[in-house]
N, C-alpha and C positions, 0 to 999 in steps of 0.2 A: 364373528366376521373378522379376519385380521386384514387390514389395508395398510399396504406400504406405499410409498412414493419415490419416484425417482427424476430428474430432470430429464426434458426431451432431448436426446441428443441423437446424432446420426444411427447409433447402434440401435435405437429405440423407434426409429422412424415408421418400421412397418407396424409397429404397436398403436402408433397415433393413427396411422390410415385405416387400421382396422377398427379403432374406437370411433372415427368420424364417419365411417361407412361410405357407401359407393356415393351418396349425395354430398359427401364432405361437410358433414354437421348441418348447420341451418341453412339449406339452399345453396350449398356450395361455397359456405363462407371459408371453410378450413382456418377458421379463428384469425382471419384476415382484416376483419370489419373495422376494429379501430387503427390498425396499421397502415389504412389508406383513405384517401378522401372518399366521400360518397359516389362521386362519379368513377372513380377507380374500382372501386369495391364492386359497384352493379356491374362495369364493363367486364371486370374480371371473375365473375362468379364461375365455379367450377374449375376446370384443369388450370387456368392461370392462377388462381388462388392457391390452388396445392403446389403448384410449382414455386410460388413466391414464398410459400412457408417452407416448403423443403430447402430453398436458397439460405432461409435464414437459418435453420438447423445445420447445414451443411458448413455456415460459417463459423460454427462453434459458438453460436449464441443458445443459450438454452432459453427458448421463448415461454417456457412454463414447465409444469410438473405433470407426471401421469400418476395415476393411481391403481396400484394393482390388488388383485386378490388372487392367491394360489397361481401367480404368474400370467394372469390374464388382466389385460388394460381394462379398466371399469370406470374411469373417471379422468377429468383434465381440468387444469386451471391454468388461464394465461397470466404470467406475471412478469412486468418488467419495468424500467425506469420509464417515468411517464413520458418522456420525449419520443419513445419509442411508438407511440400512440399518437401521430398525427392528427387524427381525427378527434380524439379527447382534447387536443391542445387548441384546436380551432372550434370546438363545440360551444355555442352559446349557452346550452343548458349546464355542461359539465367543465366550464372553463376553469382554469386555474384558480383556485381562492386566495393565493399568496405566492410567494417566491420561493417556497421551501422545495427541497430537492426530495421527491417522493417517489416511491415504487408504485404502480398501478395493477391492480386486479382487475382485469376487463372482462373475463368470460368464464365460464364453469360449462362442462358437459359432463354428464354423468349416463353410463349404460342405463338404458330402460330397465333392466334387470336388477339394477342396483340402487334405484332412485329411493329417497326417504329410508335410506339406512346409513346416514351420516358420513358418506363418501366426501360430500362436498365440505363437511366439517373438517375433515382429516386432512382435505387439499388445502384449506385455508391456513390450518394451523402450520402444515408443512411449507405454505408459502411465506408465512412469516419467519420461519426458520431460516428458510432459503435467502430472502433479503438481507437477514440479520447477518448471515453468514458471508454476504457479498457486500458488506460494509454499509448497507441502506439503515437509514435511522427511522424512517416513516413509511410506512404501507398504507394504502389508499384504496377504497372501492365505492362503487357507485351503485348500490342496491336498490331494488324496488321496495316500496312498502307494501305489503300483502294486504289487499284489502279483504279477502275472504280466505278461508281455509277449508279445504286444501285450495290452495292457488294452482292454476294451470301450469303443468309442466313447461309450456311454451315461454312463460315469462320467467322462468328459473335460470337461464344463461347468464344473467349478469348478477346473480344472487339476490338473495333477500335481506332486509334489515336485520331480521331477528338471528341469521346466521352470523352476520358479522358482530352484532351485539354481543352473541354468546362467545365470540373469540376475542372479546376484549376491545373491541373497536368503539370510537364513540362518533356521535353525529358533529360534524363541523361546519355543515353548510346545508340547506335543502334547496337544491335547484328548481324543484317543482312540488306538487303535491304527492306525488309517486315517486320520487328520486331523491336520494340523500347522498350526500358526499361524507363517508365515514372514514376516520384514520385511527391507527394504532401507532403509538411510538415504541420503538424497537430498542432505543439505546441500552435498556436494561437487560435486552436478550441476546447481546452480540456472542455471548459464550456458547449458546444453545447449539445442539447439534440437530441435522434435519432428519 
């Protein structure tokens, strides 16, 4: 299986919609969960969240990357500078651990047909390249500690600690028994290509 990746742009909006499906990902989220307060997100589930993400994409901000196999969208990763995610900034569990300027990986979505086929691995690698090529020095994720294997797919949207560890991230904080803060320094990867 050959997986390619590309930033989500307005030209790829239809691919994103197709991947998210008629429900818009997890309960009408449209990957806006961390970009809004909890109250905003709960109120905006469905069409308002779809429009909010569409507005971001049309503003020429690439809020993440799509994965493709043979031209079909099969995966998504949300990655942006941490201040793009107000809910992260205000989280008591995932509050900033220091003043470093970091980019955050906040969400994964992999098509059911392509789960457990390393699509998330490819997306995380591509996200590291994307951040490095946009001048970022640190990328951060907030994965779940898998308590059993296989772990239910419902838990996979934020990623698992083993995925981040395999991609060279290291644990820098543990905000709860099941949630880690993991980082990777990209300073040496700045010349890499996506």
